[in-house]
Backbone as a ProteinNet text record, in pm:
[ID]
protein_1_A
[PRIMARY]
XXXXXXXXXXXXXXXXXXXXXXXXXXXXXXXXXXXXXXXXXXXXXXXXXXXXXXXXXXXXXXXXXXXXXXXXXXXXXXXXXXXXXXXXXXXXXXXXXXXXXXXXXXXXXXXXXXXX
[TERTIARY]
84.9	12.3	89.8	28.8	113.3	32.3	76.7	-18.3	90.8	-11.7	12.6	-70.9	-23.8	-96.5	-80.8	-168.6	-187.5	-145.4	-212.4	-189	-259.6	-214.6	-304.3	-323.8	-446.3	-494.4	-585.3	-578.7	-693.6	-775.5	-878.5	-974.2	-1119.7	-1217.6	-1343	-1454.1	-1448.1	-1565.8	-1651.1	-1774.9	-1909.6	-2016	-2129.7	-2275	-2301.9	-2238.7	-2264	-2173.9	-2258	-2196	-2052.5	-2052.1	-1908.2	-1805.1	-1826.1	-1740.6	-1676.5	-1779.2	-1705.3	-1632.5	-1654.6	-1583.2	-1467.5	-1465	-1364.6	-1245.8	-1320.3	-1253.3	-1189.2	-1149.5	-1086.2	-981	-940	-806.8	-892	-820.1	-859.3	-730.2	-754.4	-640.8	-676.8	-580.5	-639.4	-527.9	-592.7	-517.5	-543.8	-427.9	-457.5	-397.4	-436.6	-397	-413.5	-327.4	-341.1	-266.5	-295.2	-232	-199.2	-100.9	-56.6	56.1	78	157.6	306.2	369.9	532.9	639.7	606.7	698.6	803.6	794.7	911.4	973.2	920.5	994	1074.2	1035.2	1101.1	1222.4	1231.9	1345.9	1454.4	1386.5	1443.9	1505	1422.5	1438.5	1445.1	1335.2	1317.8	1160.6	1173.4	1036.3	938.9	1037.1	956	872.5	871.1	822.3	715.3	672	581.7	497.9	406.5	339.4	375	430.8	498.7	409.5	461.5	421.7	366.7	466.8	451.7	324.3	340.1	220.2	104.5	64.2	-54.1	-92.4	9.2	7	-69.2	-14.6	-43.8	-191.8	-210.3	-336.1	-454.4	-427.1	-509.2	-521.8	-383.2	-398.4	-482.2	-478.9	-553	-713.1	-760.7	-910.3	-940.6	-869.5	-880.2	-913.9	-848.3	-855.9	-1005.1	-1096	-1216.5	-1322.7	-1395.3	-1449	-1607.1	-1663.1	-1753.3	-1856.7	-1969.7	-2055.4	-2024	-1991.7	-1980.3	-1845.6	-1807.6	-1686.7	-1680.4	-1826.7	-1846	-1825.9	-1845.2	-1829.6	-1697.1	-1581	-1476	-1395.8	-1404.6	-1360.2	-1414.2	-1512.6	-1544.6	-1445.6	-1438.1	-1364.7	-1204.5	-1151.1	-1024.6	-986.6	-1068.6	-1088.2	-1096.5	-1185.9	-1224.1	-1115.8	-1046.6	-909.8	-799.1	-744.1	-645.9	-672.4	-781.2	-818.8	-818.9	-841.9	-826.7	-665.3	-596.1	-449.7	-366.2	-402.9	-328.9	-390.2	-402.3	-468.8	-403.5	-275.8	-224.3	-255.8	-354.6	-382.2	-501.8	-511.7	-589.7	-681	-663	-727.2	-694.9	-821.9	-775.5	-851.4	-821.7	-896.3	-862.8	-939.8	-926.8	-990.2	-934.3	-1008	-1015	-1107.5	-1087.5	-1147.6	-1083.5	-1096.6	-1142.9	-1251.7	-1276	-1236	-1121.5	-1089.9	-1184.5	-1211.9	-1293.5	-1429	-1504.7	-1626.9	-1714.9	-1786.7	-1887.5	-2033.1	-2010.5	-2136	-2201.6	-2159.5	-2214.8	-2177.8	-2073.4	-1996.1	-1849.4	-1792.3	-1632.9	-1594.1	-1545.3	-1474.7	-1391.9	-1301	-1161.1	-1213.9	-1302.4	-1303.6	-1421.6	-1510.1	-1566.3	-1493.9	-1530.7	-1453	-1549.7	-1493.4	-1552	-1459.7	-1466.1	-1378.4	-1466	-1378.2	-1414.8	-1304.8	-1361	-1251.3	-1338.7	-1242.7	-1272.1	-1147.5	-1210.3	-1125.4	-1161.8	-1084	-1109.6	-1115.6
-107.1	14.5	119.8	221.5	346.5	445.6	549	663.7	786.2	888.5	1033.8	1099.7	1129.5	1191.5	1335.5	1396.9	1511.6	1634.3	1627.7	1703.5	1815.8	1956.3	2073.2	2150.5	2198.2	2264.5	2385.5	2492.3	2607.1	2600	2545.3	2528	2595.4	2586.4	2664.7	2557.6	2462.7	2370.9	2384.1	2381	2399.1	2447.4	2442.9	2467.1	2605.9	2699.8	2828.6	2921.5	3021.5	3133.8	3185	3182.8	3236.1	3133.5	3020.9	2915.1	2914	2927.2	2947.7	3060.2	3188.2	3318.1	3305	3278.3	3290.2	3171.7	3044.4	2933.9	2905.8	2788.3	2753.5	2639.6	2600.1	2499.8	2364.6	2265.5	2129.5	2052.1	1941.2	1846.4	1706.3	1635.2	1498.3	1391.2	1303.1	1179	1073	1003.7	920.8	780.6	690	554.5	461.6	409.8	307.8	194.8	95.3	-21.5	-58.4	-111.7	-149	-260.6	-350.3	-457.5	-380.8	-378.7	-314.8	-433.5	-534.1	-638.2	-598.1	-562.6	-506.4	-400.2	-306.5	-181.8	-220	-344.1	-372.4	-425.4	-517	-562	-455.8	-373.1	-303.5	-172.6	-120.1	13.3	119.7	100.6	215.2	272.9	392.4	455.3	417.6	384	323.4	207.2	108.2	-2	33.5	152.8	176.8	303.5	324.1	455.6	583.6	694.6	802.5	877.1	899.6	979.6	1128	1180.7	1315.2	1316.5	1228.7	1245.1	1222	1131.5	1121.1	1259.5	1302	1433.8	1541.8	1558.5	1641.8	1615.6	1513.8	1479.6	1521.9	1497.4	1518.1	1675.1	1746.5	1888.6	1933.9	1882.5	1950.6	1924.6	1806.8	1795.3	1885	1908.2	2006.2	2113.9	2187.4	2288.8	2338.3	2216	2262.7	2256.5	2357.2	2373.5	2285.3	2239.5	2165.3	2198.4	2156.6	2172.7	2078	1962.1	1838.3	1780.2	1745.6	1673.5	1533.7	1477.5	1367.8	1365.3	1465	1487.2	1477.8	1567.4	1581	1447.4	1384.9	1202.9	1124.2	1139.9	1053.4	1090.9	1188.9	1281.4	1230.9	1247.7	1199.7	1028	959.5	812.7	786	828.5	801.4	845.7	953.2	1030.3	921.6	884.7	809.9	662.7	616.9	475.5	485.5	590.5	610.2	613.2	699.3	719	605.6	528	413.3	285	222.4	83.9	-16.8	-15.4	-86.3	-56.2	44.6	69.7	-12.5	-94	-195.1	-146.1	-44.7	-6.3	150.8	226.8	360.7	416.4	474.7	528.7	696.5	792.5	912.9	977.9	1064.9	1116.3	1270.9	1347.8	1494.4	1575.3	1637.1	1704.7	1858.2	1908.5	2087.8	2122.3	2199.3	2235	2366.7	2372.2	2486.4	2521.5	2441.3	2448.9	2538.2	2639.8	2730.5	2665.2	2585.8	2536.7	2580.7	2681.6	2766.2	2709.3	2661.8	2615.1	2582.4	2556.3	2534.1	2396.4	2340.7	2214.9	2220.1	2123.9	2114.6	2094.9	1983.4	1977.5	1890.2	1850.9	1774.6	1698.5	1567.3	1497.1	1404.1	1342.7	1253.4	1164.8	1035.7	912.1	813.3	788.8	709.5	583.2	458	346.1	281.9	242.4	164.8	71.5	-71.9	-165.7	-199.6	-221	-267.1	-419
-8.7	3.2	-10.8	-67.5	-117.4	-48.3	42.6	82.6	66.4	52.3	46.1	129.8	221.1	336.6	366	394.2	442.1	336.5	217.9	111.8	149.1	127.4	162.3	60.1	11.8	-92.9	-26.3	-95.7	-84	-204.8	-202.7	-280	-277.8	-369.3	-353.9	-384.8	-289.8	-283.5	-163	-195	-102.9	-181.6	-74.1	-136.7	-129.4	-12.5	-9	-86.2	-99	-205.1	-132.6	-20.4	36.2	14.2	21.1	8.3	-143.8	-231.5	-385	-417.3	-321.9	-339.1	-270.7	-142.5	-47.4	-39.5	-66.3	-49	80.9	125.1	235.9	233.3	335.4	345.1	345.9	252.4	258.8	265.4	318.5	357	275.3	192.1	149.3	166.5	186.4	204.7	113.7	20.6	-66.8	-37.1	-42.3	-53.9	-179.6	-195.9	-327.2	-332.7	-415.1	-422.5	-565.6	-609.7	-727.2	-707.9	-811.7	-787.5	-805.1	-691.1	-674.1	-677.6	-742	-746.2	-834.9	-956.6	-1053.3	-979.5	-919	-861.2	-746.6	-655.2	-563.2	-606.2	-718.3	-761.3	-835	-935.5	-1023.8	-951.2	-844.3	-829.1	-918.9	-997.4	-1109.6	-1085.6	-1126.2	-1113.4	-1209.1	-1313.7	-1434.8	-1419.2	-1325.5	-1274.1	-1176.2	-1146.1	-1029.2	-1074.9	-991.7	-1015.8	-924.9	-977.1	-951.3	-851.3	-725.2	-633.3	-656	-728.6	-780.2	-890.1	-988.9	-1047.9	-1016.6	-927.4	-845.7	-770.1	-708.4	-639.6	-735.4	-860.6	-948.4	-1007.2	-1023.7	-1070.4	-954.7	-837.1	-724.4	-692.7	-738.1	-714.3	-823.6	-949.7	-1053.8	-1036.2	-984.3	-929.5	-824.3	-729.9	-620.9	-674.5	-771.1	-825.7	-910.6	-938.9	-995.5	-897.7	-898.5	-787.3	-819.3	-695.4	-684.4	-527	-554.9	-435	-338.6	-343.6	-262.9	-253	-142.1	-123.7	-192.8	-198.9	-247.3	-410.3	-483.5	-610.5	-644.3	-557.6	-571.8	-557.1	-454.4	-425.4	-539.6	-596.2	-696	-833	-863.5	-982.8	-943	-833.6	-783.2	-826.5	-769.6	-799.9	-936.8	-1017.9	-1151.6	-1221.9	-1204.2	-1284.7	-1252.8	-1144.6	-1119	-1167	-1151.3	-1228	-1366.6	-1434.5	-1558.1	-1620.4	-1562.9	-1563.8	-1541.6	-1448.3	-1402.4	-1414	-1526	-1520.2	-1411.2	-1386.9	-1276.4	-1134.5	-1116	-991	-936.1	-856.4	-799.6	-702.3	-634.2	-501.6	-497.4	-458	-412.3	-312.8	-219.7	-119.9	-87.4	-83.4	-82.8	27.8	135.6	211.7	215.4	206.1	188	291.6	361.3	471.2	444.6	487.8	471.1	600.4	636.1	752.5	787.2	893.8	977.4	885.2	853.8	781.4	850.6	752.2	788.1	865.1	954.1	998.3	1135.7	1178.7	1278.9	1425	1437.4	1548.7	1512	1633.6	1626	1609.9	1484.5	1459.2	1395.9	1389.6	1313.5	1157.1	1134.1	986.1	995.9	845.8	796.3	699.8	656.1	565.8	514.6	403.8	303.3	269.7	302.8	230.8	133.5	28.9	-47.7	-90.8	-105.6	-122	-268.3	-344.5	-451.4	-509.6	-533.1	-556.9	-711.3	-797.7	-935.5	-939.1
[MASK]
++++++++++++++++++++++++++++++++++++++++++++++++++++++++++++++++++++++++++++++++++++++++++++++++++++++++++++++++++++

């Protein structure tokens, strides 16, 4: 299992007008599984999925405004599975930090897992 944790983004996701205009901080964790047998033996980035490339794809999806975290999460999984046919499993957790819900809280989050 490969993990890229606590990626930080400033994005414009939410149902409220203010969220679309002002934006807020988000944290994303992504876990994935692919066959790493060749990379374990070769020590070559060409035999695995690049963490940098995964990060860049998630960053691009986080830059597209959506009303719901559920929609963003589905887009991330769909994009990564499309780009990497060898990805067997993906799990994304998106946290909206300090959401405007009328009370003090660290975050709200959405988690989506998918296996091929």
